[in-house]
N, C-alpha and C positions, 0 to 999 in steps of 0.2 A: 403512443405505442399503436401500431397498426392492428386492425381487427384480425388479420391473418396470424400475426405474431401472438396475439392474446389467445386465439384458438389453439395454436400450436402449444403454447405453454399449458393450457388446460388439458390437452391430450397427453402431454408428457407427464404432467402431475398425476393424472389418472393411471397411466401405465406404471409409474413408480409405485403408486398406492396399491395397485393390484399385483405388485411384484412381478410384472411382465418385463420390467426393465430396471436396471440399476440406476442410481443417481448419476454415476459417472457416464453411463451410456446416454442418458437423457441430456446431460450437459454437453456431451460431444455432439449430439445431433443438433442441439440448439445453437452451439457455437458455429457449426458448419453452415447452418441456415441463416442465422441472424447476427452472429458476432458476439464479442465479449460481454457487452452490456446485457444482452439477452440471457446469458448464463446467470448473471446476478439476479435478474428478474425471476428466472425459473427457480433458482434455489430459495429466493425469498418466498415464492409461492408454495414450494414444498415445505419449507420451515425446518428449523432445527439444524441447519447447516452452518458450521463455523466458518470464519474467515481466517486467513493467514497471509502473511506477506510472501509473495512469490517473486524471486529475483528475476526470473525470465519475463514475467509480465510487468515488473517494476511497480507493483501496486498490491494492495490487499485484495485477495480474490477468494471466492468460495473454495473450501478445501475439505477433503474427507480422507481419512486414513493416511495422512501425511502427503497427499497428492493434490496439486492444484486442479480444480475441476474445469479450468479454462484450457490450460496447455498441457497438463499431465506431468509437469515438473514436480520434483520433490519439494515439499515445504516443511517447515517446522511448525506444526499446528498443535497448540496447547490451549485449552480453554481458559486458563488463567495465566497466560504468558505476560499479559500487561501487569498483573499483580506481581509476578515473579521478577519483573524488570525493575521494581522499586524496592529499595532497602526496607526490609521488614514487612513488605506488602502493604505499606501505608502511604497515603498522599503526602508528598513532601511539603505542601503548603499548610495543611491543617492537622495532619497526623491521624486522620480517620482511616480505618481499614478499607482497602480497595476491594470492591466486590469480586468474587471469583469469576463472574461472567463479564467483567469489564472489557470493552473492546478498545482497540487502538483508536484514538481520536475522541473517545467519550469523555465527558466532563465529570469531575467529582461532584456528587450531589450536594455536598456540604459547602464547598468553597469555589467551585467552578474551574479548578485546575484541569487542564486538558492532558489526559494520559497519552503517552506515546511509548511504543516499544523500542527499546534500544536496538538499533540495527547493527552497530559495531562498525569497525573499519577493516577494510580488506588489507591483511598483513602483507600481501604481495604487491600492493600499490607502491610505486617508487616515487616518493615525493622529491621534487627537484628544488630543494631549498636554495641551491646556488643560482637559480634563475630569479630569485627575489631581488628586485632593484628598488630604486627610488620612485617617487611619484611620476616624474617626467619620463623615465624609461618605460614604466607601465603604460602610461597614456600614449606614448609613441607607438608601442607595440600593439595597442588597441586600435591604432589608426587615427589618433587624434593629433599627430604631429608634435612638434616642440613649441615652446613659447615663442622662439624666434620665427617659426613658420607663420605665426599670427601677429608678428610685428612687435612683440614685447621683448626688450633687451635688458630688463632689470629696472630698478627704481630710477625714475627720472625726476 
C-alpha cells in the first residue's frame, strides 16, 4: 500500500471518528481516489463494518444500512445471514451452533467446514436444456472439432 494511500486512510478514519464525515462519504472518497480494494482497507481501519454480497460488485463488500459502501447498490446485509442460511443454524458436518458473527467463507472452529451463504438462482434465467448434447457435440461447439477432424474413425 502506498504511503499516500495510508495517509488518506488515516485522514478519513479521523474524520469519521470526529463525526465530520459519514462512513459512506469516506468510502465514496476513497473509492474515487484509489478504487474498490482501498474501500475495504478503509472500512477495516474504521472497524465494525459488516460485509454483504453485492450483486453489482459480484463480491462481498463492506456494507452499512443495506447499502454497498463501494457502489451504493442495495444489499441484503444481516450480521447472522450465514447462520440463517443453514438449517437450524448449525454446522452440517459436526452439528455445532454457527456463531452469530460468522462470515461467508469462514471455517467452523470445531470441524473446519467452510460456511457459505446460499446465493440462490435467478428465477428469470432461461436454462436451455434443449441445447444439451453429447460429448462430441459439446467439444465441437467449444472449438475442438470432431474425432474425424483428428484422424480417428472408430476402433481399428
